[in-house]
Every structure is written in structure tokens, then in C-alpha cells.
N, C-alpha and C positions, 0 to 999 in steps of 0.2 A: 411403181416398179415392183416386180416380183421379188420374193424373198428366197434367198438360197440358204440351205442348212449350213451350219458352221463347218468350216474346213472343206466344203465342196469346192474343188478347184475349177477355175475357168482358164482355159489355155488360149492364148493369142500368139500369133506369129507377127513379129514386128521387124521392120527394116530401118536401120539407121541411115537414112538417105541423105545424100549430099545436098539436095535442094533444101530440105528441112534445116540442116545445120547452117547453111548460108543464110536462111531467113532468121534464125536465132541471132546470128552475128549482126545482121542488119538491124534487128530490133534493139540490140545492145549498142548500136552506133559503132560497130566494129567493121573492118574490111571483110566482106563475105568471101572474097577471092583468096583469103588467107588459107582456106580449108580445101582439102582434096580427099578423095577416096583413099583409104589406108591410114589416114591420120587418126590419132586418138581423140575421141570426143572429150572436150573439157568436162571435168567432173562438176556436176551441177546442171548440165544441159540435158541430163537423161530424161527430163520430163517429156521430151518429144517421143519417147518410147512408152509413155504411160497413159496416153489418151484413151478415152472410151470410144466405142462405136455404138453407143446406145441410140436406138431409134427414137424419133421425136415422140411417138406415142407412149414410150416407156420412161420419159423424163419425169423427175419429180415436178411438182407444181412450180417450184422456184427455178426450174431449168437445170438443176444440177444433174449431170449424167452419170456420176460415179466415175471411178477410174478402173475400168476393166471388170468390175463386178458390181451388181446392183446392191444398194444398201437396203437393209431390212426396213420394211414399212412399219414403223412403230407409232404412227399417228402424230408425229411432232413436226410442225412446219418449219421451224427455224433451224438452220444448219450452219455451223462454222467449223473451220479447221482448228483443232486444238493443238496438234503437234505432229511431228513426223520424225522418223529415224531412217538413216541411210548408211549402209555399209558397203564399201567397194572392195571386191575381191580381185577384179581384173579390169583393165581399161576396156572401154567400148571402142570398137574400130568403125570408123565411118565407111559405109558401103556394105557392111556385113548384116546378116539376118540373125534374129534372136527369138527365143521362145520365152514368153512371159506366163508365169503361173500366178494367178491372183485368187484370193479367197478371203472371206470374212473370218477373222481370227477370234474376235470376241465381241459380245454385246453385253453391256452392263447398264442396268437401270438404277436410278436413284431419284430421291426427292430433294429439291433445294428450295430456297425461299421464294424463287420465282415460279416454282411448279415442277412438274416431272421433267426428267432429263434422261437421255440415253447416250452412252459413250460407245461408239462403234469403232473398232480397229480393223483396218483392211491391210492385208499383207500381200506383198508382191515379191517374187523371185524371178530374176531374169538370167537366162542361160544362153550359151551358144546354141544355135537353132536345133542341131541334132545331137547335142552332147549333154553332159552333166556338169560341165565346168561353169560355175556361176560367175556372172559379171558383177552383179550387185543385188542387194536385197533392200527393200524399202517397206516401211509401214507408215500408214497415215491414220491418225486418230481424229474422228469427227465427233462433234458434240451436237446433239439434236435436242431442241428445247421447244416448250410450248410457246414461250415468248422470250425475247431478249432481255437480259437483266438490265436494270436501271444503270445509268452511267456512273452512279456513285459507287458501284461495285468494281470499277476498273482500277488498275494499279495506280498508285500515286506517283508523283514526280520523283525521279531518282537522280542522284548526282552522277556525273561522268568522271571517271578516273583521269587525272591530268597526264597519266603515262600511256593512255590509250591512243591508237591511231584513229582518225575519224575523217569523215567527209559528209557533205550534205547532198541529198538527191531529192528531186520533186517529181514523182511519177505522174504523168498526165494520162488523159483518157485514151490517147492513141497507144501508149505503152500497155495499158490494161487490155485494150482490144486485141493488140497483136499477141500478147502472151496468152490470152484466152483462146484465140483462134489457133495458135500453134499447138495448144494442148487439147483442142476441141472441148473446151469447158464453157458451157452455156449458162452457168449459174448467174442469175439475173442481177445479183447485187454488184457484179463486176462490170456489167455492160448496159444495164437499163437504169438510168438515173431516177426515173419516176418510180420504178419498183423499189429501188433501194430506199428511197425517202418515204414513200407513201405506204408501202406494205411492211417492210422490215424496220422502218423507223430510224434509219441511218441518216446523217446529215448530207451524205453524198455517196458516190460510188466507192466501194470498198476495194482496196488493193488486195489482189490475190495473195493468199498465204505462201503459195509456191513462188510467186514473183518476189515477195519480200526475201525469202530464203535465197533465191537466185541472185538478188542484188548483193547480199552479204557474201556469198561464195565467190561471186565475180570480183568484188572488192578485194577479197583475200587473194585471188588468183592474179588479177591484172595490176593492182596497185601495190600489193605486198609480196607477190612472188611465191605464194604457197598454194598447193593443191590439196583438196579435201580427201581424206581417207575414210572418214566416217563422221557422222554428226547426229545429234539429238536436238530437235528444235521444239520450243514451246511458244505458242502464240498467245500473248497475254492480253492484248487489246487490239481493236481494229485500227487499221491505218486507212486514210482517205486520200482520194485523188487530189492533185494540185496543192498538196500541203507539204512543206519541207520536212524531210526525215533525216535524222542524223545516224549514220552508220558508224558503229564502234567496233574496233578489233583490238584485243589485248592478248598477248602471248605469254605462256609460261611453259618452257621446254617445247614439246611438240603439241601441247594442248592450247587451244584458242577459245576465248570467249568472244562471240560475235553477237552484237545487239543492234536493235533499231529503237531509237527514241522518237516519239512523235513530236509535232510542232510545239506541244506544251511540256515536253521533257518527260512524258510518261514512257516507261519501258513497254514496248509493244511486242518485240520479238527477242527471244533469248536462245542462243545456240551454243552448245558445248561441242567442240569439234576437235578431231585429230587431223593434223595436216603436216606435210613435209614440203621442203622447197621444190618448186617446179623444176623438173629435170633431174631431181635428186633421187 
């Protein structure tokens, strides 16, 4: 993939199409006919506006297409999502067109015990198609490594607050495939079991970081009746297909802590979010 200079913007025109929205609903086992043109897109579903159109010849060797802008080629084969932040300024309206501005915000190099590492932050701003009114802004932070750290470096088991709301979900390979397809994400650790095991050394398919975030924001929206206004997510450890995951939500005023613990009780995803009651 070719390298763009920092801050050089790539402009894409996106459309929040009703068929896409209905497919997200179907993926989440919700009624697709609930949605019509003119409705507000649930916050958290904006990933359908963030897909890349990277040609096959420009994909990384691991299949990762980037999200609207090519990642710098720093010679490091392992890539994982380290975190993301999202800030909503306005609701996205189903059926409307939008303009997305994407750019590489920063590239930081460092040495760790497992070897060289690069931390790449990609920023996106989404506007009404022909205006300057922002709908939302999102950044994604990717960690590129020479090799994946040993499992002993992953977070230890953490206790769960007895005052938190919780539920258990078990993402299967169909869910991973559908989420990857809707976001046009061909990163092979999510869709190619042999690659995930034999090349990257994982025990099974890895649950998409964006999917993990979506499961938490949907839990907050559909089970607890709150919509996200902004969030900051950290991905602490990988989650794997067909393994039970515990979703945790704890509120303090309008601030929420949203977490996923894996089947061994390890903290895998940590989100600090601002939210308000749906319809409020």
C-alpha cells in the first residue's frame, strides 16, 4: 500500500443507504423493516460509512484495506486495532449523502520487548455532502508490530463490579463474516481461520475490534435505553470467535464505563462513554 504524507486528506462521498442499514439490523438479529429513509441512524452503526474502496492489488499482505486511507508501509506485518474515539455532533439521517475526509494524523515509532512497533492514528471527519456541518468525527489507532507479544503480556483477570449491568454474548463466524462484509474489511484474521492460526499465531478467528465496540454500544442502546454521544475505546486483548464474552455497563451520571471480559475473565475492551437516554 502506498504511503500518504501526514495530514494529506482523502475525500470520499458516502451514502447512508437504507439497504445497508437494514442489513446491519439483520446482522444484529433485529427487524430490518423497522428502518426507513429519514430515520436517524443508531449511533454506533456509522461503520457502514467508513469502509474502504482499496483495490485488491493495494491490500496489505494480511488483507487489511485501511479505512479510507492507506496506512504507511513501515515494514511491520502484524496489525491490531489499539483504540478508537468517536464524537457525534449531529445525527446521521438514513438516505442522505455525506462527505468523508480521512487522513493519517500521526505515526509514532518505538521499541518494545518483542521488537519494533509503530502506532498509526487515522482520523476521519464526516460532513453533510455539500456543507461544513459535521455529523461525527472518528479516529482509529492501529498498532503495527514485527510479531505479536507472547500471551503472558495480556491483561490479567479483573473482578466485575456487582453493581454493573451485564449480559453474555458469543460471536460466531457468521457474525464476523457479516460485519466484515458490511465494512468491506478483508483483514484475514477475521475471516480466514488458517491464516489467523498459522500465520499470526492466534488460536482462532479474532473478533473485529469495531464489532466488539458495536456490541457494547448496542447493549447500551437496546438493553439500557441510552445512546452514545462520544466514546474512547481501548482494546486490551484479543477476543476469539465462539467463546462467551461478558458485556459490562456501569453508569455514573452521564458517564458510562463499558467493558468486555473474555471467557477467562480478562479485560479485553474498555470504553469510556458519554450517553443520554434514547429520545432525550
